N, C-alpha and C positions, 0 to 999 in steps of 0.2 A: 871372375869370368864365368858366365852362365853357359850351361850346356842344355840346349832345348831340343829334345827329340820330337819330331812331328808325329802326331798320332797316326798309326798305320791305318786305322779305320777311315781316316780322312781321304784315303785314296779312292774310296767309293763316292759317299755323302755322303759316300762313298768314296786278259785282254785277251792251231793248225787251220787254216782257212778252208771253208767248205766250198767246193767248186760248184758253180751253177752251170746248167746246160742250156744256155741260150737265154736272151732277154728280150725277145720280140714281144712288143706290147699289144694288148687287145683291150678295147674299151669295155668296162663293166657296166651292165645295165642295172644291176642291183644297187650300185653306188649312187644312182640318180634318184632313188626313191625319195618321196616327200613324207615328212613326218610332222604331226601336230603334237607339240609338247604337252599340252593339257587344254582343258576347256577355256582357259583364259590366256593362252599364249598363241602367238602368231605361227603360221606355218614356216617350216624351214626347208629351203631348197639347198641341199648339200652340194658342194662343188663336186664335179665329176672327178673320180680318181681311177685312172687306168689300171688294169690288171696285167701284169707280165706273166711270162711262162717259165720262170725260174723254178727248177726242182732240184733239191739236194737229196743225197742218199746217205743215210746213217745206218750202218749195220744191217743193210738189206731193206730198210724202210725208206720209202720215198716221201719227202715232205715238200710241199709246194711253198713258194715264197713270192706271192704275186706282187708284193709291193717293195721288192728289193731295190727298185730304182730310187725310192725315197731315201736310201742310204747315201746317195751321192749329194753331199751338201755343197758341192761346187757347181752343180748343174743349174742352168737357168730354169729348167723344167721343175725342179724341186722348189726353187725360189718362187716361181709363179704359183705353185700349189700352196705354199705358205701364205702368200698374199691373199689367195682366194679363201683359204680357211679362216684367216683372221677377219676378213671382210664379213664372212658369214657369222662368225662368233660375236664380233662386236656389234653387228647388226641385231643379233638376238639380244645381247646384253642391254642395248640402248632402250629396249621396250620395258625394262624392269622399272617400275615407277619410283622405287625408293633407292635406286642405285646411288644417286647423288647424295641423298641423305646419309647413307652408310659411309660414303667417302668423307663427308663432313664430320661424322662422328669419329671416324678413324683419325682424321687430321687433328681433331680436338684432343683426343686421348694420347696421340703421339707427340703433341706439342708441349713437351716438358723438358727441362734441363736434365741431361743424362751425363753423369760423371763416372769415369772408369777408375780402376784401382791405380793409385800412384806407384811409381817405380823410381828408385833413387839411382841416378846414373851420374857419376862424378860429383860435381858441386850442385847439381840440379835435381829437383823432383819433377818427373814427367807424368802427365796424365792426359787421357782423352776426354773431351767434352763435346757434347752436341747441344746447342742452344734449344733445340726442339725439333724443328722440321728441316734442319740442314741435311742435305743428301748424304754427306759423309761426316763422321766425327772428326774433330780437329785435335791435333796433338799440341798440348800446351807444355810449358815448363816454368818452374818457379825456383828462384834462388832464395833460400831462407824465408823471410817474411815479406819479400818484395812482391809487387804485383805480378801475377802470372802473365806470360807473354806467349803469343802464338809461335810455335816452333815449326810446325808443318801443317798446312791446310790443304787436304786432298780435294776440297771443293774447287780449288783453283787449277786442278789437273785437267779438267774438262768442263765445258759449258753445261753439260747435262748430267754431271755427276756419275757417269758410267766408268770413270777411271778411279780406282780405289787404292788406298794404302793397305797392303795385306799384312806386312810385318816389318819390324825394325829391330836392329840389334846394335848396341853401343860397345865401344871398347871399354875396358875396365876403368880407365881414367875419365871416360865420358867425352874425350876430345874429338872422337870421330864416330860416325854411325853409317851403317848401310841399311837401306830400306828397299822393300820390294813393292812394285806397283802392278796391278792387274788392269787390263783394258777390256771393257765389255764383258766382265765376268769370267774371263778366260783363266784357266789354271796356269797358263804360261805367264811368266813374270819378267820384268826388267828390274835390274838392281841399280840403285843410285847411291853413290858414295859421297858423304858430306863431311865438311869440317863443321862441327857443332857450334863453335864460337862465332864464326862468321855466317853460318847457315848457307855456305856456298857449296855447290857441287864441285868436287875437286878432280874428278876423272870422268872419262866417257862412260856412259851407261853399259852395264853388262846385260846381255840378252839371252833369250831361250833358256830360262831357268824354270824348273817345274818341280813341285812337291819337295821343296827345299827348306831345310833349316839354315840358319846363319850362325857362325861361331868365329869370333876373332881370336887370333893368336897374337897376344900383346897388341901392339899398334902396327905390326908388320903386314898383316893381311887377314883374310878370313876364308873359311871353308863354306862351300855351297854345293848343291846337288842339281843335276839335270840329266836330260836325255839328249841324244843326238836329234837335231832338227829332223822331223819326219819328212819323208818324200810323199808328195801328194798333198792331201788335205791336212792342214795343221789341226783341224777340228777333230777328225776321226781316225787318222792314221795310227797304226799300232806303235806304242812306245813301251818297250819291255826291257830296256837295258839302262838302268839308272847308274849314274857315275858320280863320284865325289871328287871335287876339284879344290885346289887352293889358289886363290887370287892374291898375288903380292902387289901391294900398292905401288903405283908408278909403272906398272907393266901393262901390256895389252891383254885383252881377254884371250886372244889366240895363243898367248904364252902361258896361260894358266896350267898348273901341273895337275895331271890326272893322278889322284891319290889312291882310288879304289874303284874297281869295276872295269868294264870294257873288255873282259876276256871272252873269247869265243866259246870256251868250254863250259862256262858257268855264268848264267845271267841272274842278276838280282834286280827286281822291279822297283824296290824301294831301298835307297841307301841314304843314311844320314850320318854326319860326322860332327863331333864337337870336342872342345878343349876342356879339360878338367879345371876345377876351381883354382888350382894352384899353377895352372899353365904347364904342368909337367907332362901331361899325357893327352894323346888323341884317342878318343873312343869312337868306334865305327859300328853302327847297326846296319845289317844287311838282311833283306827279306825277299822271298819269292812270292809271298802272298800277304794279305792284310793281317794274318795271324802267324806268329812264330818268327823268330829272328836269330841270326848269328850275332855274336858280339866280339869285337876285337879291340885290342889296346896296343898303342905304340908309345914308347918312351921318347918324348920330344927332347929330352936333355942329352940323349946319346946320338951322335951322328950315325945315320944309316942303321938305326935300330930296327929290328924286324917287327912285323905286325904279328902279334901273339893272339891266338884265339882264346877267349874266355869261355864262350859257348860256340862249338863248331857245327851245330846243326840247328834246324828251325823247328824243333819239336816243342819249344816253349817260348815264352815272351820274357826277355831279360833286358833291363835298361839301367844305364848309369844314373845315379842320383846325386852323389857328392863325393868329395875326397876329404880325408881328414888325416893328416900326417902320412904314414906309410900305407894307409888303408884307402880303398875305394869302396863305396857303398852302392849296392845294386838292388833294384826291385825285380822280383822274379815270380813266375808261377810254376817253375820247375819243382816238382814234388809238392806243390802247394797251389791248388786250383784257385784259391781266393787271394793268393799272393802273400809273400813275406819279404822282409828286408834282410839282406845279408851283407857282411863285410868280408873283404879278403885283401891280402897284401898285393899291391899293384905289381910287385916284382915276381909274384908266383900266384896268378889268379885262377888256377885250375879249379874246377867245380868241387873236387874233393877237399879243397882247402877253405871252402866257404864256411862262415860262422853266422848263425842266426843272430840278428839284432832285434828284430820285431817278428815274432813267430806268426804263422798263419792262424787266423781265427775263423769263426763261423760267418764273419762279414767280409765283404770284398774290400780290399785295401787299395787306396790311392795315396801317393806319398809326395810331399814337397819338403823343402828345407829353407830355413831362414834363421838369422840371428844365432847361429850355432846350435840349432835344434832341428829335429825331424818332426813333421806334422803329419799324422796318420788321419786321412779323411776316409772314414769307412762308409760303405753303403749298407744301410740296414733297412730292409724292406723298401728299397727305392727312395730312401731319404738319407740325409747326411748325419754323421756322428763323428766328432773330431777329438783327437787326443794328441798331446804333446809329449815327445820323448827326447832324451838326450842321445848322444851318439853311441853310448854304451847300451842303449835299449831300455834304460830306466824310464818308467812312465813318470812324467812330471805332473800332469793334470789332465782331467777332462775339460774341454772347452765348451762352456754353455752357449748355445745358440738361442736367438730370440724366440723361436718356436720351431715346430716341425717344418722342415723345408730342405733347401739345398745350399751348401756353403762351398765356396771356391776361393782360391788364392793361397795365402800363407806362404808366399815366396819372398825371397830377399837375400841380400848379401849376408855373409857370416858375421859382420860387425854391427848389423842393424839391430837396435833394441826395439824399435817400433816398426811393425809390419802391418799389412793390410789384408783383409778378406772381404768377400761379398756374401750377402745372404738374400734369398728370395724364395717364394713359393708361388703356387698358381694364382693367388689373389693378392700377394704382397710384392710391390715393385722392388727391384734390386737396390739394396742399400750397401754402403761401404763402411766398414768398421776398422778403426785403428786398434791394434792389439800389441800390448807390451809383453815381450817374451819372458821377462823376469817376474813381473807381478801377476801375469795372467789376466789382467783386466782389459776389457774391451770398451771402446769409446766410439760412439757414432761419429763418423767422419763426413759422410754425405748421404742425405736421404732425398730422393726425388719427390717433387710436388706434382703428383699426377691428379688430373681431374677425374678421379675414380675412387669411390667410397668402398673400400674393401670390407668394411664392417657389415655391409649389406649382403655379403656373399659368404659361402661356406665351401670348404674343400673337405671331402671325406675319402679316406682310403678304405676300400673294400677288397675282399678276397673271394674269387669265384673259382669254380672248378671247370677245367677244360675237358675236352672229349675223353681223354684217357685218365681223368681224375686228378691231374696236376693242379695244384693251387696257384693261382696267378693273381698278383696285385693290380689294382686299378684305382686311380684317383679321379673322383667325380666332383666337379666344381659347378655351382649354380647359385642363384639368388636364394636367400633364406626364405623359409616358408613356402617353398615350391610345392605345388600339389602334384603328387605322383599319380596322374590320371592318364598317362600314356600319350599325352598330347603336346609334349615339349620338344621343340626343335633341338636336336642333339648332334654334335659332332664327336665321333669316336676316332681318336688319333692313335697311331701305332708306328713302330719301326721294326723291331724284332730281327736284328742282325748285327754282324761285325763287332760283337762284344760291346756295343754302344748301350749305355745306360740312360734311360729317360728319367731324370730327376725333376722334382717340382721346380718350376720357374715361372716368372711373370713375363707377359708380353702385352703390349698395348693392343695388338690386334685381337688377342684372345679376350682382353677386357671388353673390347667392342662387342664381341659375340655374346658375352655374358650380359652386358647391358641391354642387348637386343632381346633378352629373355631366353637365350639359349643355354643349354647344358654343354659343358666341355669335359670329355672323359679321356684319360690317357691310360692305356693298358701297357703293362710292363711284360711283354711277351718273351717267350723263349727265343734264343738267338741273340738276345741282348746280353749285357754284362752285369745285370742287377744282382745275380746270385753266383757270380764267378764263372770259371771256365766250363763247368759242367752244364750250367744254364745256357751258355753260348753254344756249346757243341750240340746240345739237344735240339737246336734249331738250324742245323747246317746240313748241307748235302741231302742225303736220303732220309733225313729227319726234318726237312724243311716244312713238310706239311704240318708239323706240330705248331709252327708259328701261325699258320693260317687258321688252324683249329682253335688256337688260343684267342685269336681275334674274333672269330665267329662266335665263340662262347661268350666273349665280352659283350657282343651285340645282343646275344640272346639273354644275357643277364639284364641288360638295360631295358629290354622290352618286357621280360617276365616280371621284373620288379616295379614296373610302372613308370619308370623315368621317361620312356618314350615308346614309340611304336615303329613298325617298319615303314610307315608312311611319313615319319618325321625323323628318320635316322640317316645321317650322312657318315661316310667313312673317308678318312683323309690321311695321307702319308706321302713323304717325299723320298726320292732316290730308292734305297732298298724298301722304304715305306711305300713308294709308288708301286713297286712290285707287289707288296702286301695287298694294297687296294685292288690292283688288277686281278690278283689271284682270287680274293674272296668275292669280288663282284661277278666273276665268271663261274665260281663254284656255287654261290648262294645268291643269285641275283634278286630273289624275292625278299631277301632279308633287309635290303637297303633301298631307300628312296633316291639318294644322291651318292655319287662316287666322285672323289676328287684326287686322282692320282697325279702327283707332281714329279717332274723330272725322273720318271720311273725306269727301272730296269725291267723291260717288258717282253723282250725277245730273248728267252733263256737259251736258245740254241746258238745264238750268234753274239751274245754280249762280250765274249772273250776275244773277239776279233777286232775290237775297237780300242783305241788309246791304251790305257793301262788295265783294261778290263780283265785280262787273264789273271791279274793279281787277286781277283775276287773269288778264285776257284776254291779257296779253303772253305768259304761259306756255301758256294753253289755247286761245286763240281762243274765239269763241262760235258757237252754232248759227245765229245770225242774220247772221253775217259774209257768207257766201256758201254756195252749195250744196256745194262741195267740203269746206269746213270743217265744215258740218253732218254730212255723210256720214262724215267722218273721226271726229268726236266720237261719233256714233251707233255707229260700228264698235267702240269700246272702252268706252263708258260702262257701268260695272258694273251699274247698275240696269236698263239696257236689254239686257244680254247674258247674263242668267240664263235658261237654256233648260230646258224641261221634259225629263225623262228622263235628265238628267245627274247623276252622283254627284259632288257637290262635297265639298271637304274639310270636316272638322268645323270649324265657324265660330262664333266668338264676337265679335260686333260690339260695340264699346264707344263710348259717347258720353255727353255731359252734357246735362241738360235745360235748362241755361242757356247753352249754347254759342251765342253770337251772332256768331261768326266763320264757322265751318262749321256751319250750323244742323242740328239733330238730324234734321230731315226726310230728309236724305240717308241717314242710317243706318236710319231707320224704314222707308223705301221699299225699301231693299236687303234688309233682314231679311224684309219681307213677301214679296218676290219669291222669296227663297231658301226660305222655309218653304212656299210654295205649290208650288214646282217641284223641290225636292230629291228625287232618285230613290233615293239610297242610304240607308244606315242612319246616316250621320253626323249629329250634331245641328247645328242651325242656330239659334243663340240671339243675343239682343241684351241687353246689360247696360247699363242707363241710370242713370247716377249722378245723384242729385238734388242740387240746390244746387251744381252744378258746371258749369264752362264748358269752354273749349278746352284747359285743362290748367294754365295759369299760376295760381299761388296755391293749388293743391290742398293741403288739410291733410295732414300726415304720416299721420294715422290712415286717411284715405281711400286714400292711396297704398298703404299696406300691404295693405289689404283688396282693392284692385283687382288688385295683382300676385299676391296669394295665389290669387285666382280665375283669373287669366290663366294662371299657371304650373300650377295644379292642373288646369284644363281641358285644357291642352296635354299634360301627361304622361299624364293619364287616357285621353285619346283616342289616345295613342301606345301604349297597352297596358301602361303602367308600373303595376304593382300595389302596389309598396312603394317608399319612399324612405329614404335614409340619414339 
């Protein structure tokens, strides 16, 4: 039985309401201004965006919010604004002469068979495969050496591929499965329960599930998590009371048992529950933010056993890994910022009884288990290093990887002798390897045949100094023999938040940019998890400016060293990375030619009032915490720092109309501010994808269209007239 704890950072890509004093609207004259993007671009007539009179007061300071009305995703007025903005944006994109050529290149590079890591469930081996340009990957299964068969095809869920399979969990014997589907990219899910032998749905679907793991208790039923259905907009209404339920097979969802959460005196925004490997214990993780969690254990073998706290506060991150006899194994950063593995008797799991199994090192630890062993996947300077241990903490071996890059996987049942892992880097497509846990030998299982010659490209890791002297790593990928003449189109990508580590990985979209002659640079900024908890905390709350300084310093390095120039440099990031782009383009607009903020958190005074946004306060703080925090947020909030009379980079904001994680109002308001105040000739556009959310489950066809528009817009505004 597997216990899968959802990554708390995924609550972002990632929620006390500020009162407004009236919303009578007035028409803005500045929003009607005409801009000419450049000497070879057509004029843009931006849609008129009315200005309201909403003013909020924070600690005696009044802050106007003229585009508050765009937060109402249920209004016809907002829907009409979206249509007019998209008409303007796509009208502009249609003039780009090589847009279709880029789309064709993307389709060609993405048209290869992609095989996922196998997972053994009962008598079958399951794996995902995409033939090339299928909108959604198909779940196959294979018994022994028999021909694989389609088990579940999400492409049949909808005609346009916008309904996706988000996760699936099998019973230990593999006879049943429960899977979650997402419609239009929404974080809200439906659960379908299946008999795996007949492939028939055996119960009515469960609804209104969100940010949920799935864990079976034998064949009796399973645990899942959700929030109460919000009142008002399902897209933006606040959801801050997560609950864990148990669904017993053969009963109605209305009869599901509330296991944890729902008390008025204490709210937990993220709650996950799972059953231990031996089916003896229920482990529950409860958090109020995306960092720090409580951990509880319940003995399932004793009727009415109490819930016992292993960790009763949220000052650290501690998660269940495995059970082995009378011991349970935990991963924790308590007294170990880079994490350690401990074991403790399940019958007496207090912190003072913990015993180190794998001690903390200088490198950040991620852990998995399979075949009766523990696999330590360390992050060393933003790349992977893997070691195998037994359950006593004895090191068995270092696992040799093909080259410098990123490895994932090493999961499986305790009895599995052969397990699987994946490997990739910026220029090497993801391959799957079979690994024998006893011999330590790796064997190539599946390698993609991509129409991309990686031997023509090179990835180099550099270290540069940020504003305060901190050394920051960055990986730069480009064609071999590149001339450092400052004239190369370059995309600088970053994230810098929520303990998320950006490790080297391949994508066909990035390959297209490289083949177009571009440079792709990824900076590992503070706020991420590349160097452990200290690195993360150094980019949070009133140290958030460190993240922006790190990104600005990366841009300055690229220009100073001759990779590119400010006329050929684009900055790109999504979600928290969208905030990053919004912040640096308003702080240093002259440093970049193009800005590409995607699904960004851009209104830092109100982000916590939507959906589960208040859970991001560990990283951001909120405007209602205290005066100092309010002033700090106001000082960099992109929506509030667009100034009239400034020439901002050519900007294309991207978002999805069904994004219920970082609601599209962030992007709407930022676009309205830019269009009203842009002083130069650079275009300021917003591309709003319909029937799309925060990014997960996006159909292949939409991905191709999105990146054709992004790359086309970028090159066009860098003055590139033709492409190869």
